[in-house]
C-alpha positions as CSV (number, residue, x, y, z in Angstrom):
1,H,108.2,-86.4,-72.7
2,H,110.6,-85.2,-70.5
3,N,111.7,-88.0,-67.2
4,G,111.9,-84.9,-64.6
5,A,115.1,-83.3,-63.1
6,A,116.6,-81.6,-59.8
7,A,118.3,-78.4,-58.8
8,V,120.6,-77.3,-55.7
9,L,120.7,-74.1,-54.0
10,P,123.7,-75.0,-52.1
11,I,124.9,-72.0,-49.0
12,D,128.4,-72.0,-48.2
13,N,129.5,-71.8,-44.7
14,E,130.3,-68.5,-45.1
15,G,126.3,-68.1,-46.5
16,K,127.2,-67.5,-50.1
17,I,125.6,-68.6,-53.1
18,L,127.6,-70.6,-55.2
19,M,126.9,-70.2,-59.2
20,V,127.5,-72.5,-61.9
21,R,127.8,-70.4,-65.7
22,Q,127.9,-71.8,-67.9
23,Y,127.4,-72.1,-72.3
24,R,123.5,-72.4,-73.1
25,N,123.2,-73.5,-76.9
26,A,119.8,-72.5,-77.3
27,L,120.6,-69.2,-75.8
28,D,124.4,-69.0,-77.2
29,R,125.1,-67.6,-74.5
30,F,127.1,-68.1,-70.9
31,T,123.9,-68.2,-68.2
32,L,124.2,-67.6,-64.8
33,E,122.4,-71.1,-63.1
34,I,122.1,-73.3,-60.4
35,P,123.5,-77.3,-60.1
36,A,121.2,-79.1,-61.9
37,G,121.1,-81.7,-63.4
38,K,118.5,-84.1,-66.2
39,L,117.3,-87.2,-64.0
40,D,119.2,-90.5,-65.9
41,T,116.4,-92.4,-65.6
42,P,112.1,-92.4,-64.8
43,D,112.5,-93.5,-61.3
44,E,115.7,-91.7,-60.2
45,P,115.2,-90.3,-56.5
46,T,115.1,-86.3,-56.9
47,L,117.8,-86.4,-54.3
48,E,119.9,-88.5,-55.5
49,C,120.6,-86.9,-59.0
50,A,120.9,-83.8,-57.0
51,T,123.5,-84.6,-54.7
52,R,124.7,-85.8,-58.0
53,E,125.0,-83.0,-60.4
54,L,125.8,-80.7,-57.1
55,E,129.0,-82.6,-56.5
56,E,129.1,-82.7,-60.4
57,E,129.4,-79.1,-61.4
58,T,131.4,-77.3,-57.9
59,G,133.2,-80.2,-57.2
60,Y,131.1,-80.1,-53.0
61,K,129.4,-82.1,-51.2
62,A,126.6,-81.5,-48.7
63,G,126.5,-82.3,-45.4
64,K,123.1,-81.7,-45.3
65,I,120.7,-81.1,-48.4
66,E,116.9,-80.5,-48.3
67,Y,113.9,-80.6,-50.6
68,L,113.6,-76.4,-51.1
69,L,110.2,-76.6,-53.7
70,S,108.9,-77.5,-56.8
71,I,108.6,-76.9,-60.0
72,N,107.1,-76.7,-63.8
73,T,109.5,-74.5,-66.1
74,N,106.3,-73.6,-68.4
75,V,102.6,-75.1,-68.1
76,A,101.5,-74.4,-71.6
77,I,104.3,-76.8,-73.8
78,F,106.5,-78.8,-71.7
79,D,105.6,-81.1,-69.0
80,E,109.1,-81.2,-67.2
81,N,109.2,-80.8,-63.5
82,I,112.2,-79.9,-61.0
83,D,112.6,-80.9,-57.8
84,V,115.2,-78.0,-55.9
85,Y,116.7,-78.9,-53.0
86,L,119.1,-77.0,-50.5
87,A,122.0,-77.7,-49.7
88,T,124.6,-76.4,-46.8
89,D,127.7,-77.9,-45.0
90,L,130.1,-77.7,-47.8
91,T,132.5,-79.9,-48.1
92,K,135.0,-79.3,-51.3
93,G,136.0,-81.8,-53.7
94,E,135.9,-82.5,-56.7
95,M,134.3,-81.3,-60.1
96,H,133.4,-84.9,-62.4
97,L,132.3,-82.3,-65.3
98,D,131.1,-84.1,-68.8
99,P,133.8,-83.7,-71.7
100,M,131.9,-81.4,-73.6
101,E,130.7,-79.6,-70.2
102,E,132.7,-76.2,-69.9
103,I,131.3,-74.9,-66.0
104,N,133.0,-72.1,-63.7
105,V,131.7,-71.9,-60.3
106,E,131.3,-68.8,-58.3
107,R,130.5,-67.1,-55.9
108,Y,127.6,-63.8,-55.3
109,E,125.4,-62.9,-51.5
110,L,121.7,-63.5,-52.0
111,S,121.0,-59.5,-52.7
112,E,123.3,-59.5,-55.9
113,L,121.5,-62.6,-56.8
114,Q,117.6,-60.9,-56.5
115,D,119.5,-57.6,-58.0
116,M,120.7,-60.0,-60.8
117,I,116.9,-61.0,-60.9
118,F,115.7,-57.7,-61.0
119,K,117.6,-56.1,-63.5
120,G,116.6,-59.0,-65.7
121,E,120.3,-60.9,-65.4
122,L,119.6,-63.4,-64.0
123,K,116.8,-65.2,-65.8
124,D,117.1,-68.7,-65.7
125,S,113.6,-69.5,-64.2
126,K,114.3,-72.3,-61.0
127,T,117.0,-70.5,-60.4
128,V,115.3,-67.9,-59.7
129,A,112.6,-69.6,-58.7
130,A,115.9,-71.5,-55.7
131,I,116.3,-67.6,-55.4
132,N,113.5,-66.9,-54.1
133,A,112.1,-69.4,-51.8
134,Y,115.3,-69.4,-50.1
135,A,115.0,-65.8,-49.3
136,V,111.4,-66.0,-48.2
137,M,112.7,-68.6,-45.4
138,L,114.9,-66.6,-44.8
139,Y,112.6,-63.7,-44.5
140,K,110.4,-66.1,-42.2
141,N,112.8,-67.4,-39.9
142,M,112.7,-70.9,-41.7
143,I,116.3,-72.6,-42.2
144,R,117.4,-74.2,-39.5
């Protein structure tokens, strides 16, 4: 059983998406993802987790953070649910990484990330779902 997780799609004041590049043991390589993390306790609010992970992994705080979508990573074998949030009005603070974490923050245009998805260079399910949801929201003029 998995307590669940939260992730956040951070959009900076120039409209660029902040991504984290980090080493993943399971894949034995670096991956490009949106900031995310497991809930500390089963009853931790996912908004609280997303806010914490944004600051820990990128050093940014969100002036505005809103629910984007929920995903199940692989319903055939996992019960994990991830709530994904959209973070805007970012202000720079300090990263707070765990001792073994090595994370680099990178900024991308939405179109660059979409190209990476279709080239098979960006495969993380929560990240792909968040980017596609954000693109649809922009297309439908749903972003406030």
